[in-house]
C-alpha positions in Angstrom: -13.0 -18.5 8.6 -10.0 -19.3 10.9 -9.7 -16.8 13.7 -6.9 -15.8 16.1 -8.7 -17.7 18.8 -8.6 -20.9 16.7 -4.8 -20.6 16.3 -4.5 -19.9 20.1 -6.4 -23.0 21.0 -4.3 -25.1 18.6 -1.1 -23.7 19.9 -2.1 -23.8 23.6 -1.5 -20.2 24.2 -3.5 -17.0 24.6 -4.9 -15.0 21.6 -2.8 -12.1 22.8 0.3 -14.2 22.4 -0.7 -15.3 18.9 -1.2 -11.7 17.9 2.1 -10.7 19.4 4.1 -13.5 17.7 2.5 -12.9 14.3 3.2 -9.2 14.5 6.8 -10.0 14.8 7.2 -9.8 18.6 10.5 -11.2 19.7 10.1 -11.4 23.5 8.8 -15.0 23.5 10.6 -18.3 23.7 11.6 -20.1 20.6 9.3 -22.9 21.5 6.3 -20.6 21.7 7.2 -18.8 18.5 7.5 -22.1 16.6 4.3 -23.5 18.1 2.2 -20.4 17.1 3.6 -20.3 13.6 3.1 -24.0 13.1 -0.5 -23.8 14.3 -1.2 -20.8 12.0 0.2 -22.6 9.0 -1.7 -25.8 9.8 -5.0 -23.9 10.1 -4.3 -21.7 7.1 -4.6 -18.6 9.2 -3.8 -15.3 7.4 -3.6 -12.0 9.3 -6.3 -9.6 8.2 -4.3 -6.5 7.4 -7.3 -4.2 7.1 -8.6 -5.2 10.5 -5.2 -4.8 12.0 -4.9 -1.3 10.6 -8.3 -0.3 12.0 -7.6 -1.8 15.5 -4.0 -1.0 16.0 -3.4 1.9 13.6 -1.0 -0.3 11.6 -0.9 -1.8 8.2 1.4 -4.7 8.8 3.6 -3.5 6.0 7.3 -2.5 5.9 8.7 -0.7 2.9 12.2 -1.0 1.5 13.2 2.2 -0.4 16.4 2.1 -2.3 18.0 4.0 -5.2 18.2 1.1 -7.7 17.7 -2.6 -8.2 19.9 -3.5 -11.2 22.1 -6.5 -10.9 25.1 -4.4 -10.1 23.5 -3.1 -6.9 23.8 -4.8 -3.6 20.2 -3.7 -2.9 19.0 -6.1 -5.5 20.1 -8.9 -3.2 18.3 -7.3 -0.3 14.8 -7.7 -1.8 14.4 -11.4 -1.2 15.9 -11.3 2.2 13.7 -8.4 3.3 10.6 -10.3 2.0 11.4 -13.4 4.0 12.6 -11.6 7.1 9.4 -9.5 7.2 7.2 -12.6 6.7 9.0 -14.4 9.6 8.0 -11.4 11.8 4.4 -11.3 10.6 4.8 -8.4 8.2 4.5 -7.9 4.4 7.1 -6.0 2.5 6.9 -3.5 -0.3 9.9 -2.3 -2.4 10.4 1.1 -4.1 13.3 2.2 -6.2 13.9 6.0 -6.4 16.7 6.0 -9.1 18.3 8.8 -7.1 15.4 11.2 -7.9 14.9 13.6 -5.0 11.2 14.1 -5.7 10.5 10.4 -5.8 12.4 9.9 -2.6 10.5 12.7 -0.9 7.2 11.2 -2.1 8.3 7.8 -0.7 9.1 9.2 2.7 5.9 11.2 2.8 3.8 8.1 2.1 4.7 6.7 5.5 2.8 9.5 7.1 -0.4 8.5 5.3 -0.2 5.0 6.9 0.8 3.2 3.8 3.3 1.3 5.9 4.3 0.9 9.6 8.0 1.5 9.0 10.6 2.0 6.4 14.1 0.8 5.6 15.4 3.8 3.7 18.4 4.5 1.5 18.2 8.3 1.8 21.3 9.2 -0.3 21.7 12.7 1.0 18.1 13.7 1.8 18.5 16.1 4.8 17.5 14.6 8.2 15.1 17.5 9.0 13.3 16.8 5.7 13.0 13.1 6.5 11.7 14.0 10.0 9.2 16.4 8.7 7.9 14.1 5.9 7.6 10.9 7.9 5.3 12.2 10.6 7.4 10.7 13.4 6.9 7.1 12.2 9.6 4.5 12.4 12.5 4.7 9.9 15.9 2.9 9.8 18.4 4.4 7.4 20.7 2.3 5.2 24.3 3.3 5.4 23.9 6.7 7.0 27.5 7.7 8.0 26.6 10.9 9.8 28.7 11.6 13.0 25.5 12.2 14.9 22.7 10.1 13.3 19.2 11.4 13.7 17.7 7.9 13.1 18.7 4.3 13.7 21.0 3.2 10.9 22.6 0.0 9.7 25.8 0.6 7.8 28.0 -1.3 5.4 31.4 -2.5 6.6 33.3 -0.1 4.4 36.7 0.1 6.2 36.7 -3.6 7.1 35.9 -4.8 3.5 38.9 -2.9 2.0 41.1 -4.0 4.9 40.2 -7.7 4.3 40.7 -7.4 0.5 44.1 -5.7 0.7 45.4 -8.1 3.3 44.3 -11.0 1.2 46.2 -9.7 -1.9 49.3 -9.2 0.3 49.0 -12.7 1.5 48.8 -13.8 -2.1 52.2 -12.2 -2.7 51.1 -8.8 -4.2 53.3 -5.8 -3.2 52.3 -3.1 -5.7 48.6 -2.8 -5.0 46.4 -0.1 -6.6 43.1 1.1 -5.1 40.3 2.0 -7.5 37.5 4.3 -6.3 39.1 7.0 -4.1 42.3 8.9 -3.3 43.6 11.0 -0.4 41.4 14.0 -1.4 38.5 11.9 -0.1 40.2 11.7 3.3 40.7 15.5 3.2 37.0 16.1 2.3 35.9 13.8 5.2 38.2 15.5 7.6 37.0 19.0 6.6 33.3 18.1 6.8 33.6 16.1 9.9 31.6 13.3 8.2 32.9 10.0 7.0 32.0 8.7 3.5 32.1 5.3 1.9 35.0 6.4 -0.3 37.1 7.7 2.7 36.4 4.7 4.8 37.2 2.2 2.1 40.5 4.0 1.4 41.3 4.0 5.1 41.0 0.2 5.1 43.4 -0.2 2.2 45.9 2.3 3.6 45.8 0.5 7.0 46.6 -2.9 5.4 49.4 -1.4 3.3 51.0 0.3 6.3 50.7 -2.9 8.4 52.7 -4.7 5.7 55.3 -1.9 5.4 54.3 -1.3 1.8 54.6 2.0 0.0 51.6 3.6 -1.7 52.4 5.6 -4.8 50.0 8.5 -5.6 49.3 7.0 -9.1 48.0 3.8 -7.5 45.1 5.7 -5.9 42.5 6.1 -8.7 39.5 8.3 -7.7 36.7 7.4 -10.1 32.9 6.7 -10.0 32.0 3.1 -9.0 30.5 2.0 -12.3 31.1 -0.8 -14.8 32.3 1.3 -17.7 34.5 3.4 -15.6 36.2 0.2 -14.5 36.7 -0.8 -18.1 38.6 2.5 -18.8 40.7 2.1 -15.7 41.7 -1.4 -16.7 42.7 -0.3 -20.2 44.7 2.5 -18.7 46.5 0.3 -16.2 47.5 -2.1 -19.0 48.4 0.6 -21.5 50.9 -0.7 -24.1 51.0 -4.0 -22.1 52.9 -2.4 -19.2 51.5 -3.1 -15.8 53.0 -1.2 -12.9 50.9 -3.1 -10.3 50.4 -6.7 -9.4 47.1 -6.3 -7.5 44.0 -4.1 -7.5 41.4 -3.5 -4.8 38.2 -2.0 -6.1 35.6 -0.1 -4.0 32.8 -2.3 -5.4 32.2 -5.2 -7.7 30.9 -3.1 -10.5 34.3 -1.4 -10.8 36.1 -4.8 -10.5 34.1 -6.5 -13.2 34.6 -3.6 -15.6 38.3 -3.5 -14.7 38.7 -7.2 -15.6 37.1 -6.5 -18.9 39.4 -3.5 -19.6 42.5 -5.4 -18.6 41.6 -8.2 -21.0 40.9 -5.7 -23.8 44.5 -4.4 -23.3 46.0 -7.8 -23.3 46.5 -8.3 -19.6 45.6 -11.6 -17.9 43.8 -11.8 -14.6 45.1 -13.2 -12.3 48.4 -14.2 -14.0 49.5 -10.6 -14.6 47.5 -8.8 -11.9 45.1 -10.0 -9.2 41.7 -8.2 -8.6 39.4 -8.1 -5.6 36.1 -6.3 -5.4 33.6 -5.6 -2.7 29.9 -6.2 -2.0 29.4 -9.7 -3.4 26.9 -9.1 -6.2 25.7 -12.3 -7.9 27.0 -11.3 -11.4 30.5 -11.7 -10.1 30.0 -15.5 -10.2 29.7 -15.4 -14.0 32.7 -13.3 -15.0 35.8 -14.9 -16.5 37.7 -15.3 -14.3 35.2 -15.4 -11.4 35.5 -12.4 -9.2 37.1 -12.5 -5.7 35.2 -10.2 -3.4 34.5 -9.2 0.1 30.8 -10.0 0.3 28.4 -8.1 2.4 26.4 -10.3 4.8 23.0 -9.3 3.4 20.9 -11.4 5.8 22.8 -9.8 8.7 22.2 -6.3 7.4 18.5 -7.0 6.9 18.0 -8.7 10.3 19.8 -5.9 12.1 17.8 -3.2 10.3 14.5 -4.9 10.7 15.2 -5.7 14.3 15.7 -2.0 15.1 12.7 -1.0 13.0 10.3 -3.3 14.6 11.5 -2.4 18.1 10.5 1.2 17.2 7.2 0.1 15.7 6.3 -2.0 18.8 7.5 0.7 21.2 9.9 -1.7 22.9 12.7 0.8 22.2 12.4 4.6 22.3 15.9 5.7 23.1 18.7 7.5 21.2 19.4 6.6 17.6 21.6 3.5 17.2 24.2 2.6 14.6 25.1 -1.1 13.9 27.4 -2.4 11.2 26.7 -5.4 9.0 29.2 -8.2 8.6 31.2 -9.2 5.6 33.5 -12.1 4.6 36.1 -12.9 1.9 34.9 -14.9 -1.0 38.1 -16.0 -2.8 37.7 -16.9 -6.4 39.8 -17.1 -9.6 40.5 -13.4 -10.0 42.9 -13.5 -7.1 44.5 -16.8 -8.0 42.2 -19.4 -6.5 41.9 -22.4 -8.7 38.5 -23.1 -10.3 38.4 -26.5 -8.5 38.4 -24.6 -5.2 35.0 -23.0 -5.9 
């Protein structure tokens, strides 16, 4: 059986260096990292997870816990990226979906205390921080999209304000002047101000309002449509906007792609044409948007960036190379212009 020592001899480094690299250590040169991984692959070396657990008190496993993995969820795109990013760092990955069930979520967080994994990327969707802290047994956790003013754990957040800002600016550049925003209204800003905590809804609305103000464009109250971010809700909104064939807007920014895809269907049902009558832009960049007619323009989340930032913080906690105050980083995003906002099919 190939041993750690065999890999070290092939790579020309110490066994300790091999162990560190294959556990995901990042404080080595690119040359050393590549040499160790090449040697391990050539020799067919596989880390013995059971032995690692006994010796280091670790499993070599990182768990991704999210609320859902259907095609409308950005988390569905995360799974493959998490798998590869963990593998590159010498870890295996497990995935659990909680379907927003609080008991399932509590069980998932509690499992980390029984050494089922070394750390967790966690979509907590409202589970109180003191409960997470009590259940996880002080093991490493990085939260996904925790918008608390004072985060209790490291967190990587979605670019909510930036995505709506980019989408609205783009529609303005395309000539739109009467732009609706689907997914929030000013009451969401009031709730956020009253609670002292931002929300995805309030931040996305802020981005839209900033772009409209920059362009000197008025925002009518009826253009702000506070609905759930789901396909069938978008269908109803689209039918309502195009009621009797009368459209009061020439552009629509949606809080996510699910709403935007449903909206396009509802507009079509009511006889409105996208983008000829109204342009539509979503947010997140889910894969199914590539198959709508017309194809959906969106501000796509940089999923690899989100995963790498989250895993980076998590492994620093696991390895003990960082033990400071909770950190918050924001994932990147970029405009993907398609047919729903007037780009020609030949431009894709």
